[in-house]
C-alpha positions as CSV (number, residue, x, y, z in Angstrom):
1,M,0.0,0.0,0.0
2,L,1.1,3.6,-0.6
3,N,2.9,4.9,2.4
4,W,2.8,8.6,2.6
5,K,5.0,8.6,5.7
6,H,7.8,7.3,3.5
7,L,7.2,10.1,0.9
8,A,7.2,12.7,3.7
9,L,10.5,11.2,5.1
10,V,12.2,11.5,1.7
11,F,10.9,15.1,1.3
12,C,12.2,16.1,4.8
13,S,15.6,14.5,4.0
14,L,15.9,16.7,0.9
15,I,15.0,19.8,3.0
16,V,17.6,18.9,5.6
17,N,20.2,18.5,2.9
18,Q,19.2,21.7,1.2
19,T,19.5,23.6,4.6
20,A,23.0,22.1,5.2
21,F,24.2,23.3,1.8
22,S,22.6,26.7,2.3
23,Q,24.6,27.1,5.5
24,L,27.7,26.5,3.5
25,G,26.8,29.5,1.3
26,F,26.1,27.8,-2.0
27,S,23.6,29.5,-4.3
28,H,20.2,28.1,-5.4
29,E,18.1,27.9,-8.5
30,I,14.4,27.0,-8.8
31,G,12.3,26.2,-11.9
32,A,9.4,24.5,-13.5
33,I,9.4,21.7,-16.1
34,A,6.7,20.2,-18.3
35,G,6.4,18.0,-21.4
36,P,5.2,14.8,-23.0
37,V,5.7,11.3,-21.5
38,Q,5.9,8.0,-23.3
39,F,5.1,5.3,-20.7
40,K,6.6,1.8,-21.4
41,S,4.4,-0.7,-19.7
42,D,2.7,-4.1,-20.2
43,F,0.0,-2.4,-22.3
44,G,0.5,-3.2,-26.0
45,L,3.8,-4.2,-27.5
46,R,7.0,-2.5,-26.2
47,S,8.6,-2.4,-29.6
48,D,5.5,-1.3,-31.5
49,G,5.4,2.3,-32.8
50,E,1.7,2.6,-32.4
51,T,2.0,1.6,-28.7
52,N,4.9,3.9,-28.1
53,F,3.1,7.0,-29.4
54,G,-0.4,6.0,-28.5
55,N,0.4,5.4,-24.8
56,S,1.7,8.9,-24.2
57,G,0.9,11.3,-21.4
58,F,2.1,14.4,-19.8
59,G,4.3,15.4,-16.9
60,I,5.0,18.6,-14.8
61,G,7.4,19.3,-12.0
62,I,9.2,21.8,-9.8
63,V,13.0,21.6,-9.6
64,H,15.5,23.0,-7.2
65,Y,19.3,23.2,-7.8
66,I,22.2,23.6,-5.5
67,N,24.9,25.5,-7.5
68,F,28.4,25.0,-6.1
69,S,30.2,27.5,-8.3
70,Y,28.8,30.6,-6.6
71,R,28.4,31.7,-2.9
72,S,25.2,33.5,-2.0
73,D,26.6,34.8,1.3
74,C,29.3,36.9,-0.3
75,N,28.1,37.3,-3.9
76,C,31.4,35.7,-5.1
77,Y,32.6,32.6,-6.8
78,T,33.6,29.6,-4.7
79,T,37.0,27.9,-4.6
80,D,37.8,26.9,-8.2
81,T,37.6,23.1,-8.0
82,Y,36.5,20.7,-10.7
83,F,33.5,19.6,-8.7
84,N,32.3,23.1,-8.0
85,D,32.6,24.1,-11.7
86,H,31.1,21.1,-13.3
87,F,28.4,19.6,-10.9
88,K,25.0,20.6,-9.6
89,I,22.6,18.8,-7.3
90,R,19.0,18.8,-8.6
91,N,16.1,18.1,-6.3
92,E,12.7,17.5,-7.8
93,I,9.0,16.9,-7.1
94,S,7.0,15.9,-10.2
95,W,3.9,14.2,-11.4
96,N,3.0,12.4,-14.6
97,K,-0.1,10.8,-16.0
98,T,-0.6,8.5,-19.0
99,N,-3.8,6.9,-20.3
100,L,-3.1,3.4,-21.4
101,E,-4.6,0.9,-23.8
102,H,-3.6,-2.1,-25.8
103,L,-2.5,-1.2,-29.3
104,G,-0.8,-3.1,-32.1
105,K,-1.6,-6.2,-34.1
106,W,-3.2,-8.2,-31.3
107,V,-6.1,-5.8,-31.1
108,D,-6.5,-5.1,-34.9
109,A,-10.1,-4.8,-36.0
110,S,-9.6,-7.9,-38.1
111,R,-9.3,-10.0,-35.0
112,T,-12.7,-11.1,-33.8
113,T,-11.8,-13.5,-31.0
114,P,-13.0,-13.0,-27.4
115,E,-9.3,-12.6,-26.4
116,A,-8.8,-9.7,-28.8
117,A,-12.1,-8.1,-27.5
118,Q,-10.8,-8.5,-24.0
119,L,-7.6,-6.7,-24.9
120,R,-9.4,-3.9,-26.7
121,G,-11.8,-3.4,-23.8
122,H,-9.0,-3.1,-21.2
123,K,-7.9,0.5,-20.3
124,G,-5.6,1.8,-17.7
125,V,-4.1,5.0,-16.2
126,A,-0.6,5.4,-14.9
127,N,-0.6,8.2,-12.3
128,N,2.7,8.8,-10.5
129,L,4.1,11.3,-8.0
130,D,7.9,11.5,-7.8
131,I,10.3,13.1,-5.4
132,G,14.1,12.7,-5.6
133,T,17.6,13.9,-6.3
134,Q,19.9,13.8,-9.3
135,L,23.6,14.8,-9.7
136,E,24.1,16.8,-12.9
137,F,27.4,16.9,-14.7
138,Y,28.3,19.8,-17.0
139,P,31.3,19.1,-19.3
140,L,31.8,22.8,-19.9
141,S,32.5,25.3,-17.1
142,I,29.5,26.4,-15.1
143,R,31.3,29.7,-14.3
144,S,31.9,30.5,-17.9
145,F,28.3,29.8,-18.7
146,Q,27.0,32.1,-16.0
147,S,29.3,34.9,-17.2
148,F,28.0,34.5,-20.8
149,G,31.2,32.8,-22.0
150,Y,28.8,30.7,-24.1
151,R,25.0,30.4,-24.4
152,L,24.6,26.6,-24.4
153,A,25.6,24.3,-21.5
154,P,25.0,20.6,-22.1
155,F,24.6,18.2,-19.2
156,V,24.0,14.6,-18.1
157,S,22.5,13.4,-14.9
158,L,21.9,10.4,-12.7
159,G,19.8,10.0,-9.6
160,I,17.2,8.1,-7.5
161,H,13.5,9.0,-7.1
162,Y,10.9,7.7,-4.7
163,T,7.7,7.1,-6.7
164,A,4.1,6.9,-5.3
165,F,1.9,5.3,-7.9
166,T,-2.0,5.2,-8.0
167,P,-2.9,3.3,-11.2
168,K,-6.5,2.8,-12.5
169,V,-7.9,-0.1,-14.5
170,S,-11.2,-0.7,-16.3
171,T,-12.7,-2.8,-19.0
172,D,-15.8,-2.5,-21.2
173,Y,-15.7,-6.1,-22.2
174,Q,-18.6,-8.1,-20.9
175,N,-18.0,-11.8,-20.5
176,P,-21.0,-13.7,-22.0
177,N,-20.9,-16.0,-19.1
178,P,-19.9,-13.8,-16.2
179,L,-19.6,-14.8,-12.6
180,L,-20.9,-12.3,-10.1
181,I,-18.4,-11.7,-7.3
182,G,-19.9,-8.9,-5.2
183,D,-19.4,-5.5,-6.8
184,V,-16.0,-6.4,-8.2
185,T,-15.4,-6.5,-11.9
186,E,-15.3,-10.1,-13.0
187,P,-11.6,-11.0,-13.6
188,S,-12.4,-13.1,-16.7
189,N,-13.4,-9.9,-18.4
190,F,-9.7,-9.2,-18.7
191,Y,-7.5,-11.1,-21.1
192,S,-7.8,-14.8,-20.3
193,G,-4.2,-15.7,-21.4
194,W,-2.7,-13.9,-18.4
195,A,-2.1,-15.6,-15.1
196,G,-4.5,-15.0,-12.2
197,G,-3.9,-11.7,-10.4
198,S,-2.3,-10.0,-13.3
199,V,-4.5,-6.9,-13.0
200,D,-4.2,-5.0,-9.8
201,A,-4.9,-1.3,-9.4
202,S,-3.8,-1.1,-5.7
203,P,-1.7,2.0,-4.9
204,G,1.9,1.5,-4.0
205,S,5.4,2.9,-4.0
206,T,8.7,2.1,-5.4
207,L,12.2,3.5,-6.0
208,S,13.3,4.4,-9.5
209,V,16.5,5.3,-11.2
210,V,16.5,8.4,-13.3
211,S,19.0,9.4,-16.0
212,S,18.8,12.3,-18.4
213,I,20.7,14.3,-21.1
214,G,19.9,17.9,-21.8
215,V,21.1,21.4,-22.4
216,R,20.6,24.8,-20.9
217,Y,20.3,28.1,-22.8
218,K,21.3,31.3,-21.1
219,L,18.5,33.9,-21.3
220,N,19.9,36.5,-19.0
221,K,22.0,36.8,-15.8
222,L,19.2,35.3,-13.7
223,S,17.4,32.8,-15.9
224,D,17.9,29.8,-18.3
225,L,15.8,27.7,-20.5
226,M,16.3,24.0,-20.3
227,L,15.6,21.0,-22.6
228,D,15.9,17.6,-20.9
229,L,15.3,14.1,-22.2
230,R,14.8,11.6,-19.3
231,G,14.7,7.9,-18.9
232,Q,13.2,6.6,-15.7
233,Y,13.2,2.9,-14.7
234,Y,10.9,1.8,-11.9
235,F,11.8,-1.1,-9.6
236,S,8.3,-2.4,-9.9
237,D,6.1,-3.9,-12.6
238,W,2.8,-2.7,-11.0
239,V,3.1,1.0,-11.7
240,D,0.6,0.6,-14.5
241,G,-1.7,-1.8,-12.6
242,L,-0.8,-4.7,-14.9
243,N,1.8,-7.4,-14.5
244,H,0.8,-10.3,-16.8
245,N,3.6,-12.6,-15.8
246,L,4.2,-14.1,-19.2
247,D,7.7,-15.4,-20.2
248,Y,8.6,-12.4,-22.3
249,N,7.6,-9.9,-19.6
250,K,11.2,-9.4,-18.5
251,H,11.2,-5.7,-17.6
252,D,9.6,-3.5,-15.0
253,D,7.7,-0.4,-16.0
254,W,9.7,2.6,-17.3
255,L,9.1,5.9,-19.1
256,V,10.8,8.5,-21.4
257,W,10.0,12.1,-20.7
258,L,11.0,15.1,-22.8
259,N,10.6,18.2,-20.8
260,I,11.1,21.9,-21.3
261,G,12.0,24.0,-18.2
262,Y,12.5,27.6,-17.0
263,I,15.2,28.0,-14.4
264,F,15.6,31.1,-12.2
265,Y,18.7,31.9,-10.1
266,L,17.6,32.9,-6.6
267,D,20.9,34.3,-5.4
């Protein structure tokens, strides 16, 4: 079950870390990100183009950066070390949502079997709240970028996020011989080829690894635009509410997120 205490603990840990860095005098940046998401799940075929583009959603987030190259307490540059001039810590809280359905050849209109109808009727929603930290590496000098030595600053990042997921599942397929089990949707309305218990919309939580590649564009002294392409791999196969347990289901859920951001330098 979803444990909001764990989420609160992670958030508090980020605040404590931020406070510690603030006391050291490092400067801060804050921004907003948004963009389209492709959710790679057990819906449809992973390698199918129709699935990849059809099961797309949207994500938004707030980001906070600790900038080691500049000190806010003296309005001066920090000691000129490689780490200070090439790394930032990025804290983030974000949310993404994707409507899911089975696409591809197995649900083609030419297929008229009950199994194809079961797949066509099955819908889902991936709904995820993330909080976490990434370490960003800038190959070019952060100092030079801040002083307009160049306008573009590429970066790569790697980090860990805590994800709270609340999926939804539904089906409009009506089994011609249904079994009434209280008010619960009859499990046989879902694809009969899956193992029992393959559909479960229970909320939960998991860790995920996040990696991205991107670039910043210097607008003015106190603001940047950012373009960021992210891959996020969850350590769970229940983020979408479906884990069909077939032999070829070898990967947990993951996503690709292309986001555009606006970053403002606080001090």
